[in-house]
N, C-alpha and C positions, 0 to 999 in steps of 0.2 A: 505495501499501500504504498505509496505518496501521497503525502500531503505537501497543499502550497510551501511557500518562502512562507508567510506571513503566521501563519498557524506554525514551522518548523521553528520560527525564530521564537514566538511565543512560548511553545513547550522548552525549548533552550533557555530562555529567562525564567518559565520557571525553577527548571531543573535548575539551577545558576542561588536562585530566591531560594528556596529548601535546601541547600548545599551552605546556605549564611549561618541554620540555624546548628547552636551546642550537641546538640544530639544526633546530629548528621558527622561532625567532624569532629568535637571535642571544644571549642572557643565560639564564642560570636563573634562572629563575622561579618556584621551589619552593629561596631556598639554606638555610633553616632548618626549624627548626621551628617557629615566631613566621607563617614562610608557610605552612606546610602548615593552619596553626589557621585561617588566612584564605579559604583554599583551601578548606577545608570546611566555612567560614560561609557561603561565596559561594554552594556550590553544595548548600547545603541537608540535605549528606549528616548521615542521622542516625546513634543506635548507635554513636557515634565516642568510644572512655572520655580519657585521658589521654595526648595523643601523647610521643613520642620521638624520641628519635635514629635509635635506627635504624628506631620508622616509618617518618622523609623516608626513608632511606638505600632503604627496597623498597622504597617509593611509587615514588622517581624509580627501581629498575631495575623499576619491571612499567612503565612508561611507555613504551621501547624495543619491549616486546611488541605493546602496545598498538598501537602506528605500525607497525609491522610487521604487520598484519591491514593496515589502512590502501593500505599498500605491495603488499601483494603482483596481481597479474596474475587469476590465477586461481582457481575458484570451488577447487580443491582447494587446491590453495595459502592460499586461507585456511582451509578448513576445516581444513587440517590444524593451522594456526598458534590456532584456535581450540579445538580440541581441544590442546594440546597447555597452555596456556592453562585450561581448565578441571579436566585430571588435575591440576591444582596444587590447585585448589580445594576444600573443605568444605561442599560442598553441602548445606541446610537448609531448606530449602523452605517457605517459611508463610507463608499470609495477615496481611497487617494495617493498620489503618486508624490512621495518624496525621497529625499535621500540617494538617489539615484535607483533605488527599485520600480520596477511597473506599476499598473496599478494592483490596489491590497487593498483589504475590507479590514477599515477600522472598526470595532467593536465601543469602547468607552466614549461618552458625551464630553466631547468640546468643554474645557475647563475641568475636564473632572481632579481627582485631588490621582498621587501618584499607587496608592495602595486602589483606589477605586477602575484607575488603570490599569494592572495587574490584574486585578480580580475580575475584571471584564475578558479582557484578550489571553488572559491564565485561562479563566475559567473554559469560555467557549474554546477553545485548543483545546485541552483537556474533555470539555465536550465532544469533540469530530475525530476525537483519541477514541474515543466510546462507542461512539456509532456505528464508527468502523470495523466494530469488532474488534478491534487491535487492542484494548487493556494491556493485556501481556506487557506491547512493551517498553511499559511504566514502569520499572524493575529495581529493587536499590541492589544497590554492588552487593556483588557475590562474594567477594570474600572477608570470610568472618568476621573479621576489625574492625567491618568502615559501613557505616550506614548510610553512607551519599546515594540518592536515590540517580537514575540516567536513563532514557526514550531512548532504546534502541529502534534507530533507522536503517539500523541497514536490510539489505536486499531478503538476507533471511536466516534477521533472528538471532543473530549470531552475540549481538553484545553484553557484557555476563560483566561489564567490571564499566566504576565509577570512566576509571581513565584505565589503559591499557601501560600504559609507564611504569604506572609505581602500582595501583592494584593488584593490575596482570602479571606483570614483569613478576612482582615480590613475591607470586601466590604458584607460577613455573618455576620459578630458579628454587624456590622450598622444595618443591614438588619435584626436582632433575635433582638438588642434594640425598633427598630422601632415595631417591630410586638409585644412586650412584652409594649413599652409604647400606643398604638394603644389596645391592651385588656384592661389597666388596666386603 
């Protein structure tokens, strides 16, 4: 299943947001408004006004709700969680082309706060995944000591680790060393 660029981008933002929470990596990666500004810039989130401590608190609260969708084991559970998210969203779909991207849809209302923006676009992206019967692509990293989430957009649904250079490589090296130890 191929998702449009804007859905893939929104899914990436959701993953990055969820992975800023302490339960994903052990420390708070959005501790202040400056870190939130950096998150917005790093993820190329458009139409964001001046950020405040209130924005920070609202975005931090949203992370847990998104994470719950990744942890849902059944489609019905994921659907209920996404519906709950979208029930709180102020949807205002509109076509836009900006920052070198072709026409795509923004779902957040003009002038929306950052949390509303993330809730709306992220909630819609998660809804597209569930509706496409692709919920299995929403995962927690398979590394036993990692709680980061990921979206597997590979063709054969083979992505297992949040980062193949860290978690994946670390586990492959450990398995290799164990095989060598067992053989020797």
